[in-house]
N, CA, C and O atoms as a DFTB+ gen file, in Angstrom:
564 C
 N C O
     1  1     -62.973       9.542      48.821
     2  2     -62.132      10.012      49.863
     3  2     -61.367      11.306      49.069
     4  3     -60.638      11.082      48.103
     5  1     -61.554      12.378      49.462
     6  2     -60.980      13.555      49.046
     7  2     -59.516      13.989      49.960
     8  3     -59.342      13.996      51.178
     9  1     -58.693      14.294      48.973
    10  2     -57.385      14.792      49.780
    11  2     -57.118      16.080      49.099
    12  3     -57.214      16.296      47.891
    13  1     -56.715      17.039      50.183
    14  2     -56.464      18.247      49.898
    15  2     -55.139      18.189      49.059
    16  3     -54.473      17.164      48.907
    17  1     -54.810      19.557      48.477
    18  2     -53.614      19.438      47.623
    19  2     -52.390      19.288      48.406
    20  3     -51.469      18.594      47.976
    21  1     -52.317      19.942      49.616
    22  2     -51.293      19.946      50.590
    23  2     -50.851      18.538      51.103
    24  3     -49.692      18.124      51.114
    25  1     -52.019      17.836      51.546
    26  2     -52.033      16.559      51.797
    27  2     -51.778      15.649      50.823
    28  3     -51.186      14.608      51.108
    29  1     -52.202      15.927      49.510
    30  2     -51.944      15.152      48.315
    31  2     -50.458      14.902      47.939
    32  3     -49.997      13.811      47.601
    33  1     -49.763      16.095      48.050
    34  2     -48.470      16.370      47.865
    35  2     -47.609      15.462      49.094
    36  3     -46.685      14.706      48.795
    37  1     -47.978      15.631      50.199
    38  2     -47.360      14.788      51.133
    39  2     -47.493      13.411      51.019
    40  3     -46.615      12.645      51.413
    41  1     -48.644      13.002      50.450
    42  2     -48.844      11.663      50.360
    43  2     -48.004      10.965      49.198
    44  3     -47.544       9.829      49.315
    45  1     -47.856      11.740      48.095
    46  2     -47.244      11.300      46.820
    47  2     -45.588      11.180      47.050
    48  3     -44.994      10.198      46.604
    49  1     -44.908      12.197      47.743
    50  2     -43.429      12.259      47.824
    51  2     -42.814      11.067      48.260
    52  3     -41.892      10.558      47.623
    53  1     -43.278      10.572      49.338
    54  2     -42.389       9.324      49.797
    55  2     -42.676       8.095      48.707
    56  3     -41.851       7.182      48.739
    57  1     -43.484       8.011      47.993
    58  2     -43.817       6.945      46.989
    59  2     -43.047       7.289      45.730
    60  3     -42.529       6.346      45.133
    61  1     -42.907       8.482      45.260
    62  2     -42.142       8.882      44.239
    63  2     -40.632       8.511      44.112
    64  3     -40.039       8.078      43.124
    65  1     -40.083       8.831      45.556
    66  2     -38.646       8.813      45.720
    67  2     -38.171       7.447      46.288
    68  3     -37.002       7.201      46.585
    69  1     -39.213       6.593      46.403
    70  2     -39.190       5.021      46.726
    71  2     -38.843       4.901      48.137
    72  3     -38.166       3.937      48.493
    73  1     -39.260       5.839      49.041
    74  2     -39.166       5.654      50.533
    75  2     -40.117       4.491      50.976
    76  3     -39.764       3.476      51.576
    77  1     -41.400       4.819      50.570
    78  2     -42.493       3.924      51.066
    79  2     -42.342       2.811      50.208
    80  3     -42.172       2.993      49.003
    81  1     -42.386       1.622      50.722
    82  2     -42.696       0.252      50.003
    83  2     -43.822      -0.337      50.126
    84  3     -44.702       0.221      50.782
    85  1     -44.040      -1.513      49.567
    86  2     -45.285      -2.329      49.773
    87  2     -45.790      -2.360      51.426
    88  3     -45.028      -2.202      52.380
    89  1     -46.845      -2.535      51.484
    90  2     -47.326      -2.594      53.002
    91  2     -46.939      -3.871      53.590
    92  3     -46.007      -3.964      54.388
    93  1     -47.673      -4.887      53.190
    94  2     -47.186      -6.327      53.852
    95  2     -47.501      -7.307      52.786
    96  3     -48.575      -7.893      52.641
    97  1     -46.419      -7.417      52.047
    98  2     -46.606      -8.223      50.932
    99  2     -45.995      -9.674      51.385
   100  3     -44.837      -9.797      51.784
   101  1     -46.793     -10.602      51.287
   102  2     -46.338     -12.044      51.688
   103  2     -46.307     -12.995      50.488
   104  3     -47.292     -13.061      49.751
   105  1     -45.165     -13.766      50.253
   106  2     -45.008     -14.693      49.283
   107  2     -45.670     -15.975      49.715
   108  3     -45.541     -16.340      50.884
   109  1     -46.334     -16.647      48.901
   110  2     -46.700     -18.015      49.206
   111  2     -45.418     -18.939      49.601
   112  3     -44.414     -19.112      48.910
   113  1     -45.658     -19.411      50.699
   114  2     -44.492     -20.291      51.463
   115  2     -44.318     -21.503      50.694
   116  3     -43.291     -22.171      50.818
   117  1     -45.280     -21.843      49.883
   118  2     -45.137     -23.203      49.120
   119  2     -43.898     -23.065      47.990
   120  3     -43.332     -24.033      47.482
   121  1     -43.653     -21.909      47.757
   122  2     -42.448     -21.852      46.699
   123  2     -41.278     -22.128      47.292
   124  3     -40.348     -22.507      46.580
   125  1     -41.091     -21.986      48.770
   126  2     -39.727     -22.204      49.457
   127  2     -39.573     -23.543      50.222
   128  3     -38.530     -23.922      50.755
   129  1     -40.619     -24.133      50.208
   130  2     -40.539     -25.517      50.897
   131  2     -39.697     -26.477      50.091
   132  3     -39.826     -26.495      48.867
   133  1     -38.916     -27.208      50.648
   134  2     -38.181     -28.279      50.031
   135  2     -39.112     -29.469      49.657
   136  3     -39.752     -30.054      50.530
   137  1     -39.175     -29.813      48.364
   138  2     -40.003     -30.809      47.762
   139  2     -39.350     -32.059      47.967
   140  3     -40.101     -33.034      48.002
   141  1     -38.167     -32.259      48.107
   142  2     -37.452     -33.680      48.343
   143  2     -37.176     -34.303      46.912
   144  3     -36.582     -35.380      46.865
   145  1     -37.512     -33.780      45.933
   146  2     -37.220     -34.564      44.614
   147  2     -35.946     -33.965      44.259
   148  3     -35.385     -34.713      43.459
   149  1     -35.209     -32.875      44.527
   150  2     -34.128     -32.271      44.067
   151  2     -32.786     -33.208      44.308
   152  3     -32.482     -33.729      45.381
   153  1     -32.068     -33.300      43.092
   154  2     -30.705     -34.135      43.303
   155  2     -30.000     -33.571      44.541
   156  3     -30.191     -32.406      44.890
   157  1     -29.072     -34.517      45.296
   158  2     -28.372     -33.902      46.212
   159  2     -27.096     -33.000      45.645
   160  3     -26.750     -33.033      44.464
   161  1     -26.480     -32.226      46.616
   162  2     -25.615     -31.213      45.872
   163  2     -24.167     -31.831      45.494
   164  3     -23.459     -31.370      44.598
   165  1     -23.859     -32.832      46.224
   166  2     -22.537     -33.740      46.006
   167  2     -22.648     -34.276      44.738
   168  3     -21.720     -34.135      43.942
   169  1     -23.779     -34.944      44.405
   170  2     -23.915     -35.593      43.060
   171  2     -23.950     -34.480      41.916
   172  3     -23.416     -34.620      40.816
   173  1     -24.524     -33.566      42.260
   174  2     -24.526     -32.401      41.199
   175  2     -23.091     -31.754      40.774
   176  3     -22.675     -31.427      39.662
   177  1     -22.553     -31.694      41.919
   178  2     -21.019     -31.143      41.660
   179  2     -20.228     -31.995      41.132
   180  3     -19.302     -31.616      40.415
   181  1     -20.463     -33.337      41.402
   182  2     -19.475     -34.336      40.840
   183  2     -19.955     -34.445      39.239
   184  3     -19.018     -34.600      38.455
   185  1     -21.046     -34.396      38.762
   186  2     -21.444     -34.354      37.385
   187  2     -20.936     -33.265      36.535
   188  3     -20.500     -33.403      35.391
   189  1     -21.037     -32.132      37.227
   190  2     -20.494     -30.851      36.763
   191  2     -19.031     -30.979      36.758
   192  3     -18.461     -30.362      35.858
   193  1     -18.309     -31.646      37.569
   194  2     -16.815     -31.683      37.473
   195  2     -16.380     -32.498      36.277
   196  3     -15.431     -32.214      35.546
   197  1     -17.262     -33.651      36.147
   198  2     -16.923     -34.588      35.112
   199  2     -17.099     -34.059      33.820
   200  3     -16.257     -34.406      32.991
   201  1     -18.068     -33.241      33.425
   202  2     -18.470     -32.697      32.321
   203  2     -17.172     -31.621      31.944
   204  3     -16.605     -31.544      30.854
   205  1     -16.914     -30.915      33.033
   206  2     -15.870     -29.745      32.621
   207  2     -14.412     -30.432      32.352
   208  3     -13.598     -29.824      31.657
   209  1     -14.127     -31.571      32.850
   210  2     -13.067     -32.350      32.583
   211  2     -12.939     -32.914      31.272
   212  3     -11.898     -33.248      30.707
   213  1     -14.189     -32.986      30.827
   214  2     -14.136     -33.569      29.531
   215  2     -13.983     -32.650      28.257
   216  3     -13.767     -33.142      27.149
   217  1     -14.117     -31.171      28.484
   218  2     -13.936     -30.277      27.673
   219  2     -12.498     -30.375      27.258
   220  3     -11.518     -30.613      27.964
   221  1     -12.569     -30.148      26.004
   222  2     -11.152     -29.904      25.254
   223  2     -10.950     -28.551      24.549
   224  3     -11.847     -28.100      23.837
   225  1      -9.751     -27.873      24.740
   226  2      -9.598     -26.663      23.843
   227  2      -9.804     -26.756      22.352
   228  3      -9.473     -27.741      21.691
   229  1     -10.396     -25.621      21.841
   230  2     -10.373     -25.576      20.446
   231  2      -9.339     -24.897      19.728
   232  3      -9.021     -23.814      20.220
   233  1      -8.710     -25.262      18.657
   234  2      -7.631     -24.342      17.906
   235  2      -8.070     -22.927      17.673
   236  3      -9.159     -22.819      17.109
   237  1      -7.542     -21.991      17.942
   238  2      -7.878     -20.444      17.676
   239  2      -7.598     -20.493      16.025
   240  3      -6.943     -21.294      15.358
   241  1      -8.335     -19.350      15.655
   242  2      -8.180     -19.249      14.194
   243  2      -7.317     -18.206      13.905
   244  3      -7.372     -17.190      14.599
   245  1      -6.493     -18.297      12.949
   246  2      -5.225     -17.358      12.499
   247  2      -5.719     -16.331      11.678
   248  3      -5.981     -16.513      10.489
   249  1      -5.868     -15.163      12.314
   250  2      -6.356     -14.034      11.569
   251  2      -5.251     -13.177      10.846
   252  3      -5.464     -12.383       9.930
   253  1      -4.114     -13.455      11.375
   254  2      -2.921     -12.432      10.882
   255  2      -2.491     -13.052       9.409
   256  3      -1.804     -12.324       8.694
   257  1      -2.796     -14.129       9.009
   258  2      -2.328     -14.804       7.759
   259  2      -3.254     -14.206       6.720
   260  3      -4.423     -14.571       6.587
   261  1      -2.654     -13.240       5.970
   262  2      -3.434     -12.489       5.054
   263  2      -2.402     -12.725       3.874
   264  3      -1.211     -12.502       4.091
   265  1      -2.851     -13.197       2.556
   266  2      -2.284     -13.265       1.381
   267  2      -2.324     -11.805       0.831
   268  3      -3.335     -11.104       0.875
   269  1      -0.981     -11.367       0.246
   270  2      -0.839     -10.298      -0.287
   271  2      -0.506     -10.413      -1.832
   272  3       0.356     -11.186      -2.249
   273  1      -1.268      -9.569      -2.662
   274  2      -1.149      -9.806      -4.148
   275  2       0.242      -8.979      -4.571
   276  3       0.481      -7.775      -4.474
   277  1       0.927      -9.883      -4.988
   278  2       2.483      -9.136      -5.388
   279  2       2.403      -9.387      -6.890
   280  3       2.285     -10.540      -7.305
   281  1       2.457      -8.441      -7.642
   282  2       2.265      -8.377      -9.106
   283  2       3.765      -9.002      -9.738
   284  3       4.897      -8.785      -9.307
   285  1       3.407      -9.730     -10.743
   286  2       4.799     -10.528     -11.089
   287  2       5.737      -9.592     -11.923
   288  3       6.852     -10.018     -12.225
   289  1       5.331      -8.299     -12.323
   290  2       6.272      -7.400     -12.641
   291  2       7.122      -6.699     -11.713
   292  3       8.175      -6.144     -12.024
   293  1       6.566      -6.754     -10.433
   294  2       7.337      -6.079      -9.287
   295  2       8.879      -6.461      -9.153
   296  3       9.663      -5.544      -8.910
   297  1       9.326      -7.667      -9.288
   298  2      10.767      -7.804      -9.024
   299  2      11.448      -7.201     -10.187
   300  3      12.636      -6.984      -9.952
   301  1      11.092      -6.895     -11.263
   302  2      11.875      -6.353     -12.289
   303  2      11.651      -5.048     -12.720
   304  3      12.320      -4.608     -13.655
   305  1      10.705      -4.289     -12.109
   306  2      10.578      -3.037     -12.264
   307  2      11.596      -1.942     -11.899
   308  3      12.277      -2.097     -10.885
   309  1      11.739      -0.860     -12.651
   310  2      12.534       0.127     -11.971
   311  2      12.013       1.252     -11.144
   312  3      12.704       1.802     -10.286
   313  1      10.614       1.630     -11.452
   314  2      10.107       2.578     -10.727
   315  2       8.774       1.689     -10.011
   316  3       8.265       0.700     -10.539
   317  1       8.415       2.192      -8.903
   318  2       7.237       1.831      -8.196
   319  2       6.465       2.823      -7.628
   320  3       7.078       3.848      -7.329
   321  1       5.141       2.787      -7.374
   322  2       4.287       3.571      -6.750
   323  2       4.031       3.042      -5.372
   324  3       3.796       1.840      -5.245
   325  1       4.058       3.918      -4.217
   326  2       4.286       3.644      -2.792
   327  2       2.688       4.004      -2.199
   328  3       2.179       5.091      -2.471
   329  1       2.005       3.037      -1.413
   330  2       0.740       3.271      -0.992
   331  2       0.802       4.221       0.189
   332  3       1.796       4.180       0.914
   333  1      -0.037       4.948       0.401
   334  2      -0.118       6.115       1.489
   335  2      -0.826       5.112       2.568
   336  3      -1.758       4.388       2.215
   337  1      -0.382       5.114       3.751
   338  2      -1.209       4.294       4.774
   339  2      -1.521       5.070       5.947
   340  3      -1.298       4.753       7.116
   341  1      -2.096       6.193       5.482
   342  2      -2.582       7.338       6.481
   343  2      -3.972       7.637       6.162
   344  3      -4.518       7.106       5.195
   345  1      -4.575       8.463       6.930
   346  2      -5.950       8.732       6.629
   347  2      -5.895       9.915       5.674
   348  3      -5.323      10.922       6.091
   349  1      -6.463       9.932       4.332
   350  2      -6.617      10.786       3.531
   351  2      -7.661      11.813       3.439
   352  3      -8.793      11.611       3.878
   353  1      -7.264      13.042       2.810
   354  2      -8.381      14.134       2.626
   355  2      -9.093      13.528       1.563
   356  3      -8.636      12.563       0.950
   357  1     -10.282      14.086       1.292
   358  2     -10.982      13.956       0.199
   359  2     -10.218      14.152      -1.347
   360  3      -9.649      15.226      -1.546
   361  1     -10.215      13.321      -2.210
   362  2      -9.893      13.517      -3.358
   363  2      -8.128      13.362      -3.382
   364  3      -7.471      13.722      -4.359
   365  1      -7.578      12.831      -2.270
   366  2      -6.138      12.627      -2.240
   367  2      -5.792      11.464      -2.895
   368  3      -6.620      10.579      -3.116
   369  1      -4.571      11.392      -3.242
   370  2      -4.185       9.922      -4.035
   371  2      -3.747       9.051      -3.078
   372  3      -3.057       9.362      -2.107
   373  1      -4.261       7.649      -3.429
   374  2      -3.799       6.584      -2.555
   375  2      -2.297       6.087      -2.616
   376  3      -1.716       5.509      -1.698
   377  1      -1.676       6.464      -4.066
   378  2      -0.194       6.318      -3.926
   379  2       0.428       7.449      -4.291
   380  3      -0.176       8.327      -4.908
   381  1       1.882       7.567      -3.902
   382  2       2.510       8.647      -4.428
   383  2       3.840       7.957      -5.307
   384  3       4.165       6.776      -5.187
   385  1       4.352       8.689      -5.978
   386  2       5.481       8.189      -6.748
   387  2       5.184       8.606      -8.391
   388  3       4.298       9.425      -8.633
   389  1       5.881       8.068      -9.360
   390  2       6.684       7.042      -9.179
   391  2       7.959       7.068      -8.474
   392  3       8.686       8.037      -8.696
   393  1       8.382       6.111      -7.607
   394  2       9.829       6.260      -6.925
   395  2      10.563       5.133      -7.555
   396  3      10.122       4.041      -7.914
   397  1      11.961       5.686      -7.630
   398  2      13.214       4.846      -8.181
   399  2      13.463       3.845      -7.052
   400  3      13.505       4.145      -5.859
   401  1      13.640       2.496      -7.619
   402  2      14.074       1.320      -6.737
   403  2      15.608       1.193      -6.792
   404  3      16.196       0.966      -7.850
   405  1      16.263       1.355      -5.550
   406  2      17.613       1.175      -5.529
   407  2      17.966      -0.382      -5.324
   408  3      18.777      -0.909      -6.086
   409  1      17.427      -1.028      -4.414
   410  2      17.526      -2.443      -4.207
   411  2      16.447      -3.224      -3.656
   412  3      15.522      -2.744      -3.000
   413  1      16.594      -4.456      -3.945
   414  2      15.486      -5.382      -3.504
   415  2      15.851      -6.474      -2.772
   416  3      16.786      -7.208      -3.091
   417  1      15.102      -6.635      -1.718
   418  2      15.167      -8.033      -0.933
   419  2      13.877      -8.770      -1.132
   420  3      13.001      -8.427      -1.925
   421  1      13.837      -9.860      -0.305
   422  2      12.454     -10.773      -0.650
   423  2      11.217     -10.082      -0.394
   424  3      10.289     -10.165      -1.198
   425  1      11.126      -9.364       0.731
   426  2       9.973      -8.730       1.098
   427  2       9.990      -7.032       1.057
   428  3       8.984      -6.324       1.099
   429  1      11.371      -6.575       0.967
   430  2      11.545      -5.175       1.376
   431  2      12.240      -4.668      -0.117
   432  3      12.950      -5.330      -0.874
   433  1      11.811      -3.378      -0.244
   434  2      12.436      -2.522      -1.287
   435  2      13.112      -1.441      -0.945
   436  3      12.373      -0.775      -0.220
   437  1      14.160      -0.904      -1.092
   438  2      14.986       0.273      -0.762
   439  2      14.734       1.136      -1.993
   440  3      14.844       0.642      -3.115
   441  1      14.397       2.418      -1.812
   442  2      14.067       3.341      -2.849
   443  2      14.529       4.715      -2.357
   444  3      14.810       4.992      -1.191
   445  1      14.568       5.606      -3.504
   446  2      14.829       7.046      -3.064
   447  2      13.757       7.642      -3.163
   448  3      13.119       7.678      -4.215
   449  1      13.353       8.266      -1.956
   450  2      11.980       9.077      -1.799
   451  2      12.468      10.383      -1.125
   452  3      13.036      10.370      -0.033
   453  1      12.223      11.493      -1.819
   454  2      12.676      12.932      -1.326
   455  2      14.204      12.966      -1.001
   456  3      14.602      13.644      -0.054
   457  1      15.017      12.280      -1.734
   458  2      16.540      12.228      -1.346
   459  2      16.703      11.508      -0.123
   460  3      17.574      11.901       0.653
   461  1      16.017      10.536       0.168
   462  2      16.499       9.764       1.285
   463  2      16.325       8.366       0.997
   464  3      15.322       8.116       0.329
   465  1      17.114       7.297       1.361
   466  2      16.850       5.911       1.387
   467  2      15.816       5.401       2.382
   468  3      15.893       5.429       3.610
   469  1      14.703       4.867       1.516
   470  2      13.822       4.326       2.505
   471  2      13.441       2.950       2.157
   472  3      13.249       2.584       0.997
   473  1      13.344       2.238       3.136
   474  2      12.930       0.658       2.890
   475  2      11.471       0.614       3.167
   476  3      10.900       1.134       4.125
   477  1      10.937      -0.084       2.193
   478  2       9.428      -0.203       2.182
   479  2       8.887      -1.696       2.031
   480  3       9.292      -2.327       1.054
   481  1       8.203      -2.174       2.718
   482  2       7.449      -3.374       2.595
   483  2       6.901      -3.713       1.112
   484  3       6.432      -2.752       0.502
   485  1       6.906      -4.840       0.525
   486  2       6.461      -5.156      -0.804
   487  2       4.882      -5.076      -0.732
   488  3       4.299      -4.860      -1.795
   489  1       4.213      -5.214       0.307
   490  2       2.670      -5.135      -0.032
   491  2       2.253      -3.807       0.002
   492  3       1.074      -3.634      -0.305
   493  1       3.016      -2.662       0.342
   494  2       2.531      -1.170      -0.081
   495  2       3.014      -0.796      -1.594
   496  3       2.793       0.329      -2.043
   497  1       3.700      -1.816      -2.371
   498  2       4.225      -1.234      -3.545
   499  2       3.212      -1.695      -4.802
   500  3       2.435      -2.648      -4.756
   501  1       3.390      -0.889      -5.805
   502  2       2.713      -1.123      -7.112
   503  2       3.484      -0.786      -8.065
   504  3       3.916       0.367      -8.064
   505  1       3.859      -1.702      -9.127
   506  2       4.757      -1.377     -10.223
   507  2       4.304      -0.195     -10.987
   508  3       3.103       0.052     -11.086
   509  1       5.248       0.578     -11.553
   510  2       5.058       1.742     -12.380
   511  2       5.284       1.365     -13.899
   512  3       6.281       0.700     -14.178
   513  1       4.555       1.690     -14.729
   514  2       4.892       1.393     -16.144
   515  2       5.172       2.709     -16.817
   516  3       4.274       3.506     -17.089
   517  1       6.433       2.911     -17.076
   518  2       6.822       4.109     -17.754
   519  2       7.359       3.916     -18.986
   520  3       8.160       3.025     -19.265
   521  1       6.902       4.790     -19.775
   522  2       7.440       4.669     -21.359
   523  2       8.878       4.942     -21.407
   524  3       9.242       5.927     -20.764
   525  1       9.849       4.216     -22.092
   526  2      11.209       4.495     -22.353
   527  2      11.669       5.861     -22.769
   528  3      12.674       6.380     -22.284
   529  1      10.935       6.419     -23.652
   530  2      11.106       7.824     -24.175
   531  2      10.973       8.777     -23.153
   532  3      11.683       9.780     -23.219
   533  1      10.136       8.631     -22.157
   534  2       9.659       9.724     -21.330
   535  2      10.812       9.575     -20.007
   536  3      10.921      10.519     -19.226
   537  1      11.508       8.536     -19.858
   538  2      12.611       8.292     -18.674
   539  2      13.692       9.056     -19.045
   540  3      14.015       9.093     -20.232
   541  1      14.376       9.749     -18.109
   542  2      15.569      10.257     -17.995
   543  2      16.938       9.094     -18.316
   544  3      16.907       7.925     -17.930
   545  1      17.981       9.649     -19.018
   546  2      19.044       8.773     -19.557
   547  2      19.753       8.008     -18.330
   548  3      20.283       6.923     -18.571
   549  1      19.780       8.486     -17.138
   550  2      20.350       7.914     -15.984
   551  2      19.362       6.811     -15.337
   552  3      19.760       5.882     -14.635
   553  1      18.139       7.032     -15.646
   554  2      17.347       5.915     -15.258
   555  2      17.055       4.762     -15.896
   556  3      16.208       3.999     -15.431
   557  1      17.735       4.489     -17.063
   558  2      17.375       3.422     -17.970
   559  2      18.578       2.452     -17.548
   560  3      19.761       2.782     -17.470
   561  1      18.041       1.203     -17.297
   562  2      19.190       0.142     -16.787
   563  2      20.016      -0.307     -17.923
   564  3      20.933      -1.107     -17.741
């Protein structure tokens, strides 16, 4: 059977865009017949309901509880380094300082940063070890 190019084009277009479907595709009717051995719907729903009532919730995990390393020298140090919690450029330092500690609370330190009193959480701090002969006379406790 030879098809001319124009006729061939007209023949393919409906098939490629999905207009023309299968001609008469019949499925075997045996797959849709009731075989009689399926459980009744009421019994199935009651069984499902009983299973769902037996379910118990599971305790959720606590993701926010992180242990923070607090160095033993931190409560007594006079100067600390403060961690930068920003996106850094390449080769930019992780900490800035040393900064002078003005006061301490349980989890908060108040320090002098750029002539301002700022309060910083203890998990962002790292003690600074400064030699006494490099410290200024007003910094010595």
